[in-house]
C-alpha positions as CSV (number, residue, x, y, z in Angstrom):
1,M,20.2,-5.8,-21.7
2,V,21.3,-3.1,-19.2
3,E,22.3,-4.1,-15.8
4,Y,21.2,-1.7,-13.1
5,R,22.6,-1.4,-9.6
6,Y,20.2,-1.5,-6.6
7,F,20.5,-1.0,-2.9
8,D,18.9,-3.0,0.0
9,V,16.4,-2.2,2.7
10,Q,19.2,-1.6,5.3
11,H,20.6,1.1,3.1
12,A,17.2,2.8,2.8
13,I,16.7,2.7,6.6
14,E,20.2,4.1,7.2
15,T,19.6,6.9,4.7
16,H,16.3,7.7,6.4
17,D,17.9,7.8,9.8
18,M,20.7,10.0,8.6
19,I,18.2,12.5,7.0
20,L,16.2,12.7,10.2
21,K,19.3,13.2,12.3
22,K,20.2,16.2,10.1
23,T,16.7,17.7,9.5
24,G,14.6,16.4,12.4
25,G,11.5,14.3,12.5
26,L,10.1,11.1,14.1
27,P,12.4,8.2,13.5
28,G,11.3,4.7,12.7
29,V,9.9,2.4,10.0
30,K,6.2,2.1,9.8
31,E,5.8,-0.6,7.1
32,K,9.1,-2.6,6.7
33,G,7.3,-5.1,4.5
34,L,6.1,-2.4,2.2
35,L,9.6,-1.0,2.0
36,E,11.0,-4.4,1.2
37,S,8.4,-5.0,-1.5
38,S,9.0,-1.6,-3.1
39,L,12.7,-2.2,-3.4
40,F,12.3,-5.7,-4.6
41,H,9.7,-4.9,-7.3
42,L,12.0,-2.2,-8.8
43,Q,14.2,-4.9,-10.0
44,N,11.4,-6.4,-12.1
45,D,12.1,-5.4,-15.7
46,L,8.6,-6.5,-16.8
47,Y,7.0,-4.0,-14.5
48,Y,9.6,-1.3,-14.8
49,P,11.6,-1.8,-18.0
50,T,13.4,1.6,-18.1
51,F,15.6,3.3,-15.7
52,E,13.2,6.3,-15.6
53,E,10.3,4.0,-14.7
54,K,12.4,2.4,-11.9
55,L,13.4,5.8,-10.6
56,L,9.9,7.1,-10.7
57,Q,8.5,4.0,-8.9
58,L,11.2,4.3,-6.2
59,V,10.4,7.9,-5.5
60,F,6.7,7.4,-5.7
61,S,6.5,4.3,-3.5
62,I,8.6,5.7,-0.7
63,A,6.9,9.1,-0.7
64,Q,3.3,8.0,-1.3
65,N,3.2,4.8,0.8
66,H,4.6,6.3,4.0
67,V,6.8,3.4,4.8
68,F,8.6,5.5,7.5
69,L,6.9,7.3,10.4
70,D,8.3,10.7,9.2
71,G,10.5,12.1,6.4
72,N,9.1,10.0,3.6
73,K,9.3,12.7,0.9
74,R,12.9,13.6,2.0
75,T,13.9,10.0,2.0
76,S,12.3,9.3,-1.4
77,I,14.4,12.1,-2.9
78,S,17.6,11.0,-1.2
79,L,17.1,7.4,-2.3
80,G,16.3,8.5,-5.8
81,A,19.6,10.6,-5.9
82,Y,21.5,7.6,-4.6
83,F,20.0,5.3,-7.2
84,L,21.1,7.8,-9.9
85,L,24.7,7.9,-8.4
86,I,25.1,4.1,-8.2
87,N,24.0,3.8,-11.8
88,G,26.6,6.2,-13.1
89,Y,24.8,9.6,-13.3
90,P,27.1,12.5,-12.8
91,S,26.8,14.7,-9.7
92,W,25.4,17.7,-11.6
93,I,22.4,15.7,-12.7
94,V,22.0,14.3,-9.2
95,G,22.1,17.8,-7.8
96,D,19.5,19.0,-10.3
97,F,17.3,16.0,-9.5
98,I,17.4,16.8,-5.8
99,E,16.6,20.5,-6.3
100,K,13.7,19.9,-8.7
101,M,12.3,16.9,-6.9
102,E,11.6,18.9,-3.8
103,D,8.6,20.5,-5.4
104,L,7.6,17.6,-7.6
105,V,7.4,15.1,-4.7
106,L,5.2,17.4,-2.8
107,L,2.9,17.9,-5.8
108,L,2.9,14.1,-6.3
109,V,1.9,13.4,-2.7
110,E,-0.7,16.1,-2.7
111,K,-2.1,14.5,-5.9
112,I,-1.8,17.7,-7.9
113,L,0.5,15.9,-10.3
114,T,-0.1,12.4,-11.4
115,K,2.6,9.7,-11.2
116,E,2.8,9.8,-15.0
117,E,3.3,13.6,-15.1
118,C,6.0,13.3,-12.5
119,G,7.6,10.7,-14.6
120,E,7.7,13.1,-17.6
121,Y,9.6,15.6,-15.4
122,I,12.0,13.0,-14.1
123,A,12.8,11.8,-17.6
124,L,13.6,15.4,-18.7
125,I,15.7,16.1,-15.5
126,I,17.9,13.1,-15.8
127,S,18.3,13.5,-19.6
128,E,19.3,17.1,-19.1
129,N,16.6,18.2,-21.6
130,P,14.8,21.5,-21.0
131,L,11.2,21.4,-20.0
132,P,8.9,22.1,-22.9
133,E,6.8,25.2,-22.6
134,L,3.6,23.2,-22.0
135,L,5.2,21.3,-19.1
136,Q,6.6,24.5,-17.6
137,L,3.1,26.0,-17.6
138,K,1.7,22.9,-16.0
139,L,4.3,23.0,-13.3
140,V,3.6,26.7,-12.6
141,N,-0.1,26.0,-12.4
142,A,0.5,23.0,-10.1
143,L,2.6,25.1,-7.8
144,S,-0.1,27.7,-7.7
145,E,-2.6,25.1,-6.7
146,L,-0.3,23.9,-4.0
147,R,0.1,27.4,-2.5
148,M,-3.7,27.8,-2.5
149,R,-4.2,24.5,-0.7
150,E,-1.6,25.5,1.9
151,E,-3.2,28.9,2.5
152,K,-6.6,27.2,3.1
153,R,-5.0,24.9,5.7
154,Q,-3.7,27.8,7.7
């Protein structure tokens, strides 16, 4: 059985505060209990048996559940990157994860990609495998859908 390393709620809050200090936004925790629950449940191997599933759930739960007043997507990516680092992933994979997750998290929150589809991308990113042509096409279409939605909002 693989032993994974985790972080606590205080680290998540400090990461969030650091991100907002650098990039701006409304500070504060909106749902501390939900944050605690999200981080606690990641450790349950029955619910999330693989590292990829744990990472996906971490990113999804922070971004989707809006546990902070602002910066949930940014914080979800940063916490995902930290989770990779403390579990021994090299910096180039972490950097690739951060870069690619900027679009993926937005697509996830906008419900253009499902959680499962996002999980497929995450698994490929951290395994350093290229995206199959079908997934590339799906991503291009999803980004087009996002642009159309953003244009309608303006």
